[in-house]
C-alpha positions as a printed NumPy array, in Angstrom:
array([[  3.305,   4.977,  20.201],
       [  3.342,   2.146,  17.752],
       [  3.887,   3.039,  14.087],
       [  1.084,   3.744,  11.613],
       [  0.324,   1.604,   8.626],
       [ -0.389,   3.48 ,   5.404],
       [ -2.304,   1.284,   2.994],
       [ -2.147,   2.427,  -0.626],
       [ -4.629,   0.72 ,  -2.959],
       [ -5.798,   1.337,  -6.52 ],
       [ -6.262,  -0.413,  -9.848],
       [ -3.354,  -1.812, -11.829],
       [ -1.627,   0.854, -13.859],
       [ -2.771,   3.779, -11.695],
       [  0.8  ,   4.531, -10.515],
       [  0.844,   3.237,  -6.935],
       [  4.437,   2.015,  -7.141],
       [  5.738,   5.289,  -8.513],
       [  3.871,   7.301,  -5.836],
       [  5.107,   5.098,  -2.99 ],
       [  8.7  ,   5.237,  -4.255],
       [  8.636,   9.039,  -4.506],
       [  6.953,   9.56 ,  -1.128],
       [  9.55 ,   7.327,   0.621],
       [ 12.314,   9.477,  -0.898],
       [ 10.683,  12.569,   0.523],
       [  9.696,  11.359,   4.027],
       [ 12.067,   9.884,   6.577],
       [ 11.171,   7.007,   8.899],
       [  8.77 ,   5.386,   6.463],
       [  9.287,   1.67 ,   5.992],
       [  7.93 ,  -0.385,   3.133],
       [  6.233,  -3.753,   3.535],
       [  7.5  ,  -6.047,   0.794],
       [  4.73 ,  -8.498,  -0.204],
       [  5.099, -12.207,  -1.035],
       [  3.889, -13.468,  -4.43 ],
       [  3.756, -16.668,  -6.285],
       [  4.197, -15.073,  -9.707],
       [  7.491, -14.752, -11.592],
       [  9.424, -11.398, -11.657],
       [  8.522,  -8.966, -14.399],
       [ 11.   ,  -6.768, -16.236],
       [ 13.589,  -5.456, -13.795],
       [ 11.848,  -6.621, -10.598],
       [ 14.234,  -7.871,  -7.981],
       [ 13.576, -10.495,  -5.342],
       [ 13.474,  -9.   ,  -1.825],
       [ 13.168,  -5.458,  -3.2  ],
       [  9.952,  -5.442,  -5.3  ],
       [  8.469,  -8.671,  -3.888],
       [  9.485, -11.799,  -2.175],
       [  9.091, -14.229,  -5.038],
       [  8.23 , -17.726,  -3.78 ],
       [  6.811, -20.905,  -5.288],
       [  3.061, -21.702,  -5.106],
       [  3.816, -24.513,  -2.732],
       [  5.832, -22.227,  -0.425],
       [  3.059, -19.603,  -0.427],
       [  0.447, -22.236,   0.431],
       [  2.686, -23.43 ,   3.302],
       [  2.744, -19.861,   4.701],
       [ -1.091, -19.737,   4.48 ],
       [ -1.413, -23.02 ,   6.287],
       [  0.875, -21.758,   9.115],
       [ -1.095, -18.512,   9.494],
       [  1.819, -16.303,   8.531],
       [ -0.115, -13.774,   6.475],
       [ -2.052, -10.854,   7.858],
       [ -3.734, -10.665,   4.451],
       [ -3.481, -12.58 ,   1.166],
       [ -5.43 , -12.89 ,  -2.025],
       [ -5.401, -14.677,  -5.327],
       [ -5.126, -12.047,  -8.153],
       [ -5.88 , -13.577, -11.557],
       [ -3.74 , -16.754, -11.437],
       [ -1.197, -15.642,  -8.825],
       [ -1.104, -15.241,  -5.057],
       [ -0.105, -12.107,  -3.127],
       [  0.237, -11.633,   0.62 ],
       [  1.661,  -9.581,   3.46 ],
       [  3.424, -11.53 ,   6.236],
       [  2.62 , -10.623,   9.874],
       [  6.333, -10.525,  10.661],
       [  6.957,  -7.86 ,   8.032],
       [  4.576,  -5.507,   9.831],
       [  4.916,  -6.256,  13.503],
       [  8.645,  -5.616,  13.865],
       [  8.745,  -2.031,  12.502],
       [  5.416,  -1.045,  14.097],
       [  6.567,  -2.163,  17.57 ],
       [  9.592,   0.067,  17.196],
       [  7.356,   3.062,  16.301],
       [  8.237,   3.064,  12.595],
       [  5.508,   3.846,  10.072],
       [  5.036,   1.4  ,   7.22 ],
       [  3.543,   2.063,   3.791],
       [  1.98 ,  -0.856,   1.86 ],
       [  0.803,  -1.463,  -1.68 ],
       [ -2.294,  -3.646,  -1.062],
       [ -5.353,  -4.483,  -3.066],
       [ -8.959,  -3.861,  -1.829],
       [ -9.396,  -7.211,  -0.275],
       [ -6.089,  -6.935,   1.598],
       [ -6.989,  -3.385,   2.738],
       [-10.184,  -4.72 ,   4.307],
       [ -8.196,  -7.224,   6.278],
       [ -5.686,  -4.619,   7.414],
       [ -8.538,  -2.354,   8.472],
       [ -9.952,  -5.104,  10.657],
       [ -6.658,  -6.316,  12.087],
       [ -4.955,  -2.961,  12.968],
       [ -6.345,   0.057,  14.798],
       [ -3.445,   2.367,  13.779],
       [ -3.932,   2.438,   9.98 ],
       [ -4.685,   4.985,   7.262],
       [ -6.26 ,   3.879,   3.931],
       [ -5.407,   5.756,   0.717],
       [ -6.991,   4.976,  -2.586],
       [ -5.252,   6.096,  -5.789],
       [ -7.616,   6.88 ,  -8.734],
       [ -6.964,   7.558, -12.45 ],
       [ -8.321,  10.837, -13.817],
       [-10.444,   8.704, -16.156],
       [-10.911,   5.138, -17.283],
       [ -9.655,   6.026, -20.736],
       [ -6.417,   7.383, -19.265],
       [ -6.005,   4.133, -17.29 ],
       [ -6.499,   2.15 , -20.424],
       [ -3.817,   4.109, -22.271],
       [ -1.394,   3.666, -19.357],
       [ -1.887,  -0.044, -19.288],
       [ -1.273,  -0.234, -23.061],
       [  1.811,   1.942, -22.726],
       [  3.34 ,  -0.441, -20.102],
       [  3.577,  -3.084, -22.891],
       [  3.317,  -6.04 , -20.443],
       [ -0.171,  -7.224, -21.456],
       [ -1.929,  -7.942, -24.677],
       [ -5.22 ,  -6.252, -25.529],
       [ -7.337,  -8.962, -23.974],
       [ -5.432,  -8.629, -20.641],
       [ -5.71 ,  -4.857, -20.828],
       [ -9.49 ,  -5.128, -21.236],
       [ -9.664,  -7.557, -18.31 ],
       [ -7.64 ,  -5.188, -16.07 ],
       [ -9.824,  -2.161, -17.024],
       [-12.979,  -4.157, -16.175],
       [-11.458,  -5.189, -12.791],
       [-10.387,  -1.604, -12.102],
       [-13.921,  -0.401, -12.538],
       [-15.052,  -2.925,  -9.887],
       [-12.232,  -2.022,  -7.553],
       [-12.873,   1.749,  -7.758],
       [-16.432,   1.208,  -6.315],
       [-14.651,   0.379,  -3.017],
       [-12.95 ,   3.725,  -2.686],
       [-15.899,   5.068,  -0.635],
       [-14.698,   3.338,   2.58 ],
       [-11.105,   4.573,   2.307],
       [ -9.906,   7.442,   4.482],
       [ -8.412,   9.505,   1.561],
       [ -8.749,   9.643,  -2.219],
       [ -5.903,  10.776,  -4.445],
       [ -6.323,  11.286,  -8.197],
       [ -3.181,  10.57 , -10.141],
       [ -3.519,  12.929, -13.063],
       [ -0.076,  14.471, -12.667],
       [  2.358,  12.277, -10.775],
       [  4.027,  15.189,  -8.927],
       [  0.662,  16.377,  -7.571],
       [ -0.412,  12.865,  -6.541],
       [  2.916,  12.352,  -4.745],
       [  2.563,  15.69 ,  -2.901],
       [ -1.003,  14.911,  -1.825],
       [  0.002,  11.474,  -0.473],
       [  3.007,  13.038,   1.266],
       [  0.728,  15.65 ,   2.872],
       [ -1.644,  12.935,   4.119],
       [  1.194,  11.164,   5.874],
       [  2.636,  14.308,   7.449],
       [ -0.819,  15.444,   8.639],
       [ -1.529,  12.033,  10.227],
       [  1.82 ,  12.158,  12.064],
       [  0.783,  15.573,  13.53 ],
       [ -2.55 ,  14.386,  14.92 ],
       [ -3.092,  15.305,  18.581],
       [ -3.492,  11.711,  19.689],
       [ -0.076,  10.856,  18.266],
       [  1.757,  13.879,  19.705],
       [ -0.052,  14.657,  22.943],
       [  2.209,  12.325,  24.963],
       [  5.29 ,  14.291,  23.849],
       [  3.554,  17.554,  24.55 ],
       [  2.516,  16.444,  28.063],
       [  6.126,  15.489,  28.754],
       [  7.065,  19.156,  28.073],
       [  4.368,  20.333,  30.494],
       [  5.737,  18.015,  33.188],
       [  9.268,  19.25 ,  32.666],
       [  8.212,  22.869,  32.948],
       [  6.132,  22.102,  36.083],
       [  9.072,  20.462,  37.763]])
């Protein structure tokens, strides 16, 4: 069967990147879709590892050529997932995990049948505000804007398949890991292998 797409969404500062990184260390055969962005690298971010950093003009050219399965403008920058980054691994049966915003998740949900949507939530808005301040990458005005945006994003969690609260990182990682393992064990995804065992026994 083709691979599954695991879409991980949640407001800025909720810990999506840390959860994805830890889950990938614990589960084999789980690829990661690296998004394109028009913004500049932050801190220790590396091109081709954290994002594909491209110019605004290059990003627009990819939009015009229909190379994105989803893209969005977030604040003043563009983010998108190229179709090529997904199709290759999926056709080989490899699962792919993605860090995608709400708008992108809607597009993935429409475009792919084999997908699982996971929304990461903070234990409270106050905790999220403290985490954003602790990062030290935004001034107080930007933090306020991100918290307001987070409140709007969280309202969309109702149409996701799974909700994970990131109060303690270790627990959030384990819950996300458990979701992926359970989805891999679904009857629809393993019945073909099981039927092959029946056939061999019958012969």
